[in-house]
Backbone as numpy.savetxt, mean C-alpha at the origin, in Angstrom:
# Nx Ny Nz CAx CAy CAz Cx Cy Cz
6.73 -11.61 -24.19 5.88 -10.40 -24.19 6.76 -9.15 -24.19
6.41 -8.18 -25.03 7.18 -6.94 -25.14 6.65 -5.92 -24.13
7.46 -5.63 -23.11 7.03 -4.72 -22.04 7.44 -3.27 -22.29
8.19 -3.02 -23.39 8.69 -1.67 -23.65 7.58 -0.63 -23.73
6.47 -0.89 -24.45 5.38 0.10 -24.48 4.84 0.43 -23.09
4.77 -0.58 -22.21 4.28 -0.35 -20.86 5.23 0.54 -20.06
6.54 0.34 -20.29 7.53 1.19 -19.62 7.41 2.64 -20.10
7.15 2.82 -21.40 6.99 4.16 -21.96 5.75 4.84 -21.37
4.65 4.08 -21.28 3.42 4.61 -20.67 3.67 4.99 -19.21
4.37 4.09 -18.49 4.70 4.35 -17.09 5.56 5.59 -16.93
6.54 5.76 -17.82 7.44 6.91 -17.76 6.67 8.21 -17.98
5.71 8.19 -18.92 4.89 9.38 -19.19 4.03 9.73 -17.97
3.39 8.72 -17.39 2.53 8.95 -16.23 3.32 9.49 -15.04
4.45 8.86 -14.77 5.25 9.26 -13.61 5.90 10.62 -13.86
6.29 10.87 -15.12 6.83 12.18 -15.47 5.82 13.28 -15.21
4.56 13.02 -15.55 3.48 13.98 -15.31 3.31 14.25 -13.82
3.34 13.18 -13.02 3.18 13.31 -11.57 4.35 14.11 -10.98
5.57 13.85 -11.46 6.75 14.56 -10.95 6.68 16.05 -11.30
6.25 16.35 -12.53 6.11 17.76 -12.93 5.06 18.45 -12.07
3.94 17.76 -11.86 2.86 18.30 -11.02 3.36 18.56 -9.60
4.13 17.61 -9.06 4.67 17.76 -7.71 5.61 18.95 -7.63
6.45 19.10 -8.65 7.41 20.21 -8.66 6.68 21.55 -8.73
5.64 21.64 -9.56 4.87 22.88 -9.71 4.22 23.28 -8.38
3.59 22.31 -7.71 2.91 22.61 -6.45 3.92 22.90 -5.33
5.07 22.21 -5.37 6.11 22.50 -4.37 6.61 23.93 -4.54
6.82 24.31 -5.78 7.31 25.66 -6.07 6.31 26.72 -5.60
5.01 26.46 -5.85 3.97 27.39 -5.41 3.92 27.48 -3.88
4.04 26.31 -3.22 4.00 26.27 -1.76 5.21 26.99 -1.16
6.37 26.82 -1.79 7.60 27.47 -1.31 7.47 28.99 -1.39
6.97 29.47 -2.53 6.79 30.92 -2.70 5.76 31.47 -1.72
4.69 30.70 -1.51 3.64 31.13 -0.58 4.18 31.17 0.84
5.05 30.23 1.18 5.67 30.21 2.50 6.51 31.46 2.74
7.25 31.88 1.72 8.06 33.10 1.84 7.17 34.33 2.01
6.04 34.34 1.27 5.09 35.46 1.38 4.48 35.54 2.78
4.33 34.38 3.45 3.74 34.34 4.79 4.75 34.69 5.88
6.01 34.90 5.49 7.02 35.30 6.46 7.96 34.20 6.92
7.83 33.02 6.36 8.73 31.93 6.72 10.09 32.16 6.07
11.16 31.78 6.76 12.50 31.95 6.22 12.85 30.79 5.29
13.86 31.01 4.45 14.30 29.95 3.54 14.84 28.75 4.33
15.48 29.07 5.46 16.01 27.99 6.31 14.88 27.11 6.83
13.79 27.72 7.29 12.64 26.95 7.78 12.03 26.09 6.68
11.88 26.67 5.51 11.29 25.94 4.39 12.18 24.79 3.94
13.49 25.03 3.91 14.43 23.98 3.51 14.46 22.84 4.53
14.39 23.20 5.82 14.36 22.17 6.86 13.08 21.34 6.78
11.97 22.02 6.51 10.69 21.31 6.36 10.74 20.37 5.17
11.33 20.84 4.08 11.47 20.01 2.87 12.34 18.80 3.15
13.45 19.03 3.85 14.40 17.95 4.15 13.76 16.89 5.05
13.09 17.32 6.10 12.46 16.37 7.03 11.32 15.61 6.36
10.56 16.30 5.51 9.46 15.65 4.79 10.00 14.58 3.84
11.11 14.90 3.18 11.72 13.95 2.24 12.20 12.70 2.98
12.82 12.90 4.14 13.33 11.77 4.92 12.19 10.88 5.40
11.13 11.51 5.92 10.00 10.73 6.44 9.13 10.14 5.34
9.37 10.54 4.09 8.64 9.94 2.97 9.32 8.68 2.47
10.61 8.54 2.77 11.37 7.38 2.28 10.94 6.10 2.98
10.88 6.14 4.31 10.56 4.93 5.08 9.18 4.36 4.75
8.11 5.18 4.69 6.80 4.62 4.32 6.77 4.05 2.90
7.75 4.44 2.07 7.80 3.93 0.69 8.42 2.54 0.60
9.08 2.09 1.66 9.74 0.78 1.64 8.73 -0.35 1.40
7.57 -0.37 2.09 6.59 -1.43 1.80 6.13 -1.44 0.35
6.05 -0.26 -0.27 5.65 -0.18 -1.67 6.70 -0.83 -2.55
7.98 -0.56 -2.26 9.08 -1.16 -3.02 9.08 -2.67 -2.86
8.87 -3.13 -1.63 8.81 -4.57 -1.37 7.64 -5.20 -2.12
6.50 -4.50 -2.11 5.33 -4.98 -2.83 5.58 -5.08 -4.32
6.30 -4.09 -4.87 6.63 -4.10 -6.30 7.49 -5.32 -6.64
8.51 -5.55 -5.82 9.40 -6.71 -6.04 8.62 -8.02 -5.94
7.69 -8.09 -4.99 6.90 -9.31 -4.79 5.95 -9.57 -5.96
5.52 -8.50 -6.64 4.58 -8.65 -7.74 5.26 -8.98 -9.07
6.57 -8.78 -9.15 7.30 -9.04 -10.41 7.16 -10.49 -10.88
7.37 -11.51 -10.00 7.20 -12.89 -10.47 5.78 -13.19 -10.97
4.81 -12.50 -10.39 3.42 -12.72 -10.76 3.13 -12.22 -12.18
3.69 -11.04 -12.51 3.45 -10.43 -13.82 4.57 -10.67 -14.82
5.68 -11.25 -14.36 6.78 -11.54 -15.27 7.67 -10.36 -15.56
7.34 -9.19 -15.04 8.13 -7.99 -15.27 7.67 -6.92 -14.29
8.47 -5.85 -14.19 8.16 -4.79 -13.23 7.26 -3.70 -13.81
6.96 -3.77 -15.11 6.23 -2.67 -15.77 4.87 -2.40 -15.15
4.01 -3.41 -15.09 2.66 -3.23 -14.55 2.69 -2.86 -13.06
3.42 -3.61 -12.21 3.50 -3.23 -10.80 4.04 -1.81 -10.61
5.01 -1.43 -11.43 5.61 -0.09 -11.36 4.56 0.98 -11.62
3.76 0.79 -12.68 2.72 1.76 -13.02 1.65 1.81 -11.93
1.20 0.65 -11.49 0.11 0.58 -10.53 0.51 1.20 -9.18
1.69 0.88 -8.69 2.09 1.31 -7.35 2.70 2.70 -7.33
3.09 3.22 -8.49 3.71 4.55 -8.54 2.69 5.67 -8.63
1.53 5.40 -9.21 0.56 6.46 -9.45 -0.67 6.32 -8.56
-1.42 5.25 -8.75 -2.66 5.07 -7.99 -2.82 3.60 -7.65
-2.69 3.28 -6.39 -2.82 1.88 -5.98 -2.15 1.65 -4.64
-2.52 0.57 -3.99 -1.90 0.21 -2.71 -1.39 -1.22 -2.80
-0.35 -1.51 -2.03 0.28 -2.83 -2.08 -0.73 -3.92 -1.76
-1.48 -3.75 -0.68 -2.41 -4.80 -0.25 -3.50 -5.04 -1.28
-4.05 -3.97 -1.85 -5.14 -4.12 -2.82 -4.64 -4.72 -4.13
-3.55 -4.18 -4.68 -3.06 -4.63 -5.99 -2.68 -6.11 -5.94
-1.95 -6.50 -4.90 -1.53 -7.89 -4.77 -2.73 -8.80 -4.60
-3.67 -8.38 -3.77 -4.88 -9.18 -3.52 -5.68 -9.38 -4.80
-5.86 -8.31 -5.58 -6.64 -8.38 -6.82 -5.98 -9.30 -7.84
-4.65 -9.16 -7.99 -3.92 -9.99 -8.96 -3.94 -11.47 -8.56
-3.75 -11.73 -7.27 -3.75 -13.12 -6.79 -5.14 -13.75 -6.91
-6.18 -12.95 -6.71 -7.55 -13.46 -6.84 -7.82 -13.95 -8.25
-7.37 -13.19 -9.26 -7.54 -13.60 -10.65 -6.69 -14.82 -10.96
-5.46 -14.83 -10.47 -4.55 -15.96 -10.71 -5.12 -17.25 -10.13
-5.59 -17.18 -8.91 -6.14 -18.37 -8.24 -7.44 -18.83 -8.91
-8.26 -17.88 -9.34 -9.52 -18.23 -10.00 -9.26 -18.93 -11.34
-8.18 -18.50 -12.02 -7.84 -19.10 -13.32 -7.05 -20.40 -13.16
-6.50 -20.63 -11.96 -5.75 -21.85 -11.71 -4.41 -21.92 -12.40
-3.75 -20.75 -12.55 -2.43 -20.72 -13.20 -1.36 -20.39 -12.17
-0.11 -20.77 -12.49 1.02 -20.47 -11.60 1.48 -19.04 -11.81
1.54 -18.63 -13.08 1.93 -17.27 -13.45 0.90 -16.68 -14.40
0.68 -15.39 -14.30 -0.29 -14.73 -15.18 0.15 -14.76 -16.64
1.46 -14.92 -16.87 1.99 -14.95 -18.23 1.62 -16.23 -18.97
1.13 -17.23 -18.26 0.74 -18.48 -18.91 -0.42 -18.28 -19.87
-1.25 -17.29 -19.59 -2.43 -17.04 -20.41 -2.65 -15.53 -20.50
-2.58 -14.99 -21.71 -2.71 -13.54 -21.88 -4.10 -13.02 -21.50
-5.11 -13.87 -21.63 -6.46 -13.47 -21.22 -6.52 -13.28 -19.70
-5.86 -14.18 -18.99 -5.79 -14.09 -17.52 -4.97 -12.87 -17.12
-3.87 -12.65 -17.82 -3.00 -11.50 -17.57 -3.79 -10.20 -17.74
-4.51 -10.12 -18.88 -5.31 -8.93 -19.17 -6.42 -8.74 -18.12
-7.03 -9.85 -17.70 -8.09 -9.78 -16.69 -7.57 -9.22 -15.38
-6.36 -9.66 -14.99 -5.76 -9.18 -13.75 -5.49 -7.68 -13.81
-4.93 -7.23 -14.93 -4.62 -5.80 -15.09 -5.89 -4.96 -15.09
-6.91 -5.41 -15.81 -8.18 -4.68 -15.86 -8.87 -4.68 -14.50
-8.79 -5.80 -13.79 -9.40 -5.87 -12.45 -8.75 -4.87 -11.51
-7.41 -4.83 -11.53 -6.67 -3.90 -10.68 -7.00 -2.45 -11.03
-7.11 -2.18 -12.33 -7.31 -0.80 -12.79 -8.73 -0.30 -12.57
-9.70 -1.11 -12.98 -11.10 -0.68 -12.90 -11.61 -0.68 -11.45
-11.24 -1.71 -10.70 -11.75 -1.82 -9.32 -11.32 -0.66 -8.46
-10.08 -0.20 -8.63 -9.59 0.91 -7.81 -10.33 2.21 -8.14
-10.91 2.28 -9.36 -11.66 3.47 -9.76 -12.99 3.58 -9.03
-13.48 2.46 -8.52 -14.78 2.48 -7.85 -14.80 3.44 -6.67
-13.68 3.50 -5.95 -13.60 4.41 -4.81 -13.79 5.86 -5.22
-13.13 6.25 -6.33 -13.24 7.64 -6.79 -14.65 7.95 -7.30
-15.25 6.98 -8.00 -16.61 7.18 -8.52 -17.61 7.31 -7.36
-17.45 6.45 -6.36 -18.32 6.51 -5.18 -18.19 7.86 -4.47
-16.94 8.38 -4.38 -16.72 9.67 -3.74 -17.44 10.79 -4.47
-17.42 10.74 -5.80 -18.06 11.80 -6.60 -19.55 11.90 -6.29
-20.21 10.76 -6.18 -21.67 10.75 -6.04 -22.17 10.66 -4.59
-21.36 10.05 -3.73 -21.88 9.77 -2.39 -21.07 10.38 -1.24
-19.95 11.07 -1.54 -19.08 11.57 -0.47 -19.78 12.58 0.42
-20.53 13.49 -0.20 -21.21 14.53 0.58 -22.21 13.92 1.56
-23.00 12.96 1.08 -23.96 12.29 1.95 -23.28 11.46 3.03
-22.15 10.85 2.66 -21.39 10.03 3.61 -20.84 10.88 4.75
-20.21 12.02 4.39 -19.64 12.89 5.43 -20.72 13.49 6.32
-21.87 13.80 5.71 -22.98 14.37 6.48 -23.47 13.36 7.53
-23.60 12.10 7.09 -24.03 11.04 8.00 -22.99 10.79 9.08
-21.71 10.85 8.68 -20.62 10.63 9.64 -20.58 11.75 10.67
-20.84 12.98 10.24 -20.88 14.12 11.17 -22.02 13.97 12.18
-23.16 13.46 11.70 -24.30 13.22 12.60 -23.94 12.19 13.67
-23.23 11.14 13.24 -22.80 10.10 14.19 -21.81 10.67 15.19
-20.87 11.52 14.69 -19.87 12.13 15.56 -20.52 13.02 16.62
-21.56 13.75 16.22 -22.24 14.65 17.16 -22.93 13.87 18.28
-23.49 12.71 17.92 -24.15 11.87 18.93 -23.12 11.21 19.84
-22.11 10.60 19.22 -21.06 9.92 19.98 -19.84 9.78 19.07
-18.80 10.56 19.36 -17.61 10.59 18.50 -16.93 9.23 18.38
-17.14 8.37 19.37 -16.47 7.06 19.36 -16.97 6.17 18.23
-18.24 6.35 17.84 -18.83 5.48 16.82 -18.18 5.65 15.45
-17.84 6.88 15.10 -17.20 7.11 13.80 -15.83 6.45 13.75
-15.10 6.53 14.87 -13.79 5.88 14.94 -13.94 4.37 14.86
-14.93 3.83 15.58 -15.17 2.39 15.57 -15.60 1.90 14.18
-16.39 2.71 13.48 -16.87 2.34 12.15 -15.72 2.19 11.17
-14.83 3.17 11.16 -13.67 3.13 10.26 -12.74 1.98 10.64
-12.54 1.79 11.94 -11.69 0.70 12.42 -12.27 -0.66 12.02
-13.60 -0.79 12.11 -14.27 -2.04 11.75 -14.12 -2.35 10.27
-14.22 -1.32 9.43 -14.05 -1.51 7.98 -12.63 -1.98 7.67
-11.66 -1.37 8.33 -10.26 -1.75 8.11 -9.99 -3.16 8.61
-10.53 -3.49 9.77 -10.34 -4.83 10.32 -11.00 -5.90 9.44
-12.11 -5.53 8.80 -12.76 -6.45 7.87 -11.86 -6.79 6.70
-11.17 -5.76 6.17 -10.23 -5.97 5.07 -9.06 -6.83 5.50
-8.46 -6.47 6.64 -7.31 -7.22 7.15 -7.72 -8.66 7.48
-8.91 -8.83 8.07 -9.39 -10.16 8.42 -9.58 -11.05 7.20
-10.07 -10.46 6.10 -10.26 -11.23 4.87 -8.94 -11.75 4.33
-7.93 -10.87 4.30 -6.62 -11.27 3.80 -5.95 -12.24 4.78
-6.05 -11.95 6.07 -5.42 -12.80 7.08 -6.01 -14.19 7.14
-7.33 -14.30 6.94 -7.99 -15.60 6.99 -7.46 -16.55 5.92
-7.11 -16.00 4.77 -6.55 -16.82 3.70 -5.22 -17.44 4.12
-4.40 -16.66 4.82 -3.10 -17.17 5.25 -3.26 -18.23 6.34
-4.28 -18.07 7.18 -4.54 -19.06 8.23 -4.93 -20.39 7.60
-5.77 -20.33 6.56 -6.21 -21.55 5.87 -5.03 -22.23 5.18
-4.15 -21.44 4.56 -2.99 -22.00 3.88 -2.03 -22.66 4.87
-1.90 -22.06 6.06 -1.05 -22.63 7.10 0.43 -22.55 6.75
1.24 -23.35 7.41 2.67 -23.40 7.13 3.35 -22.06 7.32
4.25 -21.73 6.39 5.01 -20.49 6.49 4.12 -19.26 6.35
3.02 -19.39 5.61 2.08 -18.27 5.49 1.51 -17.87 6.85
1.13 -18.88 7.62 0.58 -18.64 8.95 1.65 -18.09 9.89
2.86 -18.64 9.79 3.97 -18.17 10.63 4.26 -16.70 10.34
4.29 -16.34 9.05 4.53 -14.95 8.66 3.45 -14.03 9.22
2.20 -14.48 9.15 1.09 -13.70 9.68 1.24 -13.46 11.18
1.58 -14.51 11.92 1.71 -14.40 13.37 2.89 -13.51 13.76
4.00 -13.63 13.03 5.17 -12.79 13.32 4.84 -11.32 13.07
4.22 -11.05 11.93 3.88 -9.66 11.59 2.89 -9.07 12.59
1.94 -9.90 13.04 0.98 -9.44 14.05 1.69 -9.10 15.35
2.65 -9.93 15.74 3.40 -9.70 16.96 4.21 -8.41 16.90
4.89 -8.21 15.77 5.71 -7.01 15.60 4.82 -5.76 15.61
3.70 -5.82 14.90 2.79 -4.66 14.84 2.18 -4.37 16.21
1.89 -5.42 16.98 1.33 -5.23 18.32 2.33 -4.52 19.22
3.59 -4.93 19.14 4.65 -4.31 19.95 4.84 -2.84 19.55
4.96 -2.61 18.23 5.16 -1.24 17.75 3.93 -0.37 18.02
2.74 -0.98 17.93 1.52 -0.24 18.23 1.48 0.22 19.68
1.92 -0.65 20.58 1.98 -0.29 21.99 3.00 0.80 22.26
4.17 0.68 21.61 5.23 1.68 21.81 4.87 3.03 21.20
4.04 3.01 20.14 3.70 4.27 19.45 2.86 5.20 20.33
2.22 4.66 21.38 1.49 5.53 22.30 2.46 6.45 23.05
3.68 5.94 23.27 4.69 6.72 23.96 5.58 7.47 22.97
5.92 6.79 21.87 6.78 7.39 20.84 5.95 7.55 19.56
5.38 8.72 19.36 4.46 8.96 18.25 5.12 8.75 16.88
6.43 9.05 16.79 7.12 8.93 15.51 7.17 7.50 15.00
6.94 6.53 15.89 6.97 5.12 15.49 5.81 4.74 14.56
4.74 5.53 14.58 3.58 5.22 13.74 3.97 5.17 12.27
4.87 6.07 11.84 5.28 6.13 10.44 6.16 4.93 10.06
6.84 4.35 11.06 7.79 3.28 10.78 7.21 1.89 11.03
6.01 1.81 11.60 5.45 0.52 12.01 5.32 -0.47 10.86
4.73 -0.05 9.74 4.51 -0.96 8.62 5.80 -1.44 7.98
6.74 -0.53 7.60 7.99 -1.03 7.01 8.80 -1.91 7.95
8.84 -1.55 9.24 9.57 -2.37 10.21 8.92 -3.75 10.34
7.59 -3.78 10.34 6.87 -5.05 10.43 7.16 -5.94 9.23
7.13 -5.37 8.04 7.40 -6.15 6.82 8.82 -6.67 6.79
9.79 -5.77 7.02 11.19 -6.18 6.99 11.52 -7.16 8.11
10.94 -6.92 9.29 11.17 -7.82 10.42 10.61 -9.21 10.16
9.42 -9.27 9.56 8.79 -10.56 9.24 9.60 -11.30 8.19
10.03 -10.60 7.15 10.83 -11.23 6.09 12.15 -11.77 6.63
12.78 -10.99 7.51 14.06 -11.42 8.10 13.86 -12.65 8.98
12.85 -12.60 9.85 12.58 -13.73 10.75 12.22 -14.98 9.96
11.40 -14.80 8.93 10.95 -15.94 8.12 12.12 -16.56 7.36
13.05 -15.73 6.92 14.23 -16.24 6.21 15.02 -17.19 7.09
15.28 -16.78 8.34 16.05 -17.63 9.25 15.28 -18.89 9.64
13.98 -18.76 9.82 13.15 -19.93 10.15 13.19 -20.94 9.01
13.11 -20.45 7.78 13.15 -21.34 6.61 14.51 -22.00 6.45
15.57 -21.26 6.82 16.92 -21.84 6.76 17.08 -22.97 7.77
16.43 -22.83 8.92 16.55 -23.84 9.98 15.67 -25.05 9.71
14.41 -24.80 9.34 13.44 -25.90 9.22 13.22 -26.39 7.79
13.55 -25.56 6.81 13.41 -25.97 5.42 12.00 -26.41 5.08
11.87 -27.60 4.49 10.57 -28.12 4.06 9.84 -28.89 5.17
10.39 -28.86 6.38 9.72 -29.56 7.49 8.38 -28.90 7.82
8.32 -27.60 7.57 7.06 -26.88 7.80 6.38 -26.72 6.45
5.19 -27.27 6.31 4.47 -27.21 5.03 3.33 -26.20 5.14
């Protein structure tokens, strides 16, 4: 399969995003000077923002690498994760199509490959379409709930997120073996970091990348010790 056209499309999309980012950064910088901020303050803010943007990007990079064997190349994962998409959603959507088709790799069948790409692309658009038509009514209802009891809105969002995590986690429990071990290790690391983040707020930004890297490292050593003994 010739991936060059996909790389060209990806380069155009990402180039557009970079230009857009530069334009808005330039406008924000000038506005900051107009508001009385010094160049030193603005440069320090830029530097700290850049540093704190790198660590949260690590899970995205790991997700991209993990998706390469599935798609046979980095072109599609690169486009999806660089512009609009999340690691958990993109991987879940692609694996759902692969498992439904009963193939080892999406490249085995171009129809399956195309279905995976279209599923990832179209499904993520549903959120934006829903926001256009229903966001105002949703926020109004959420504000009403907040006025009655602020805890309910927090619980509602948490419940939605837990439903997503539970769906993905349940699959790993059923698979068992190293999948289950990875799930338990990541849960343990996140629980520890979650507890520490109450005292050290800056840990919130590092929790996900540390959890992923910690789980991968622990799983590597476990696999080296036990090999195929754990199925």
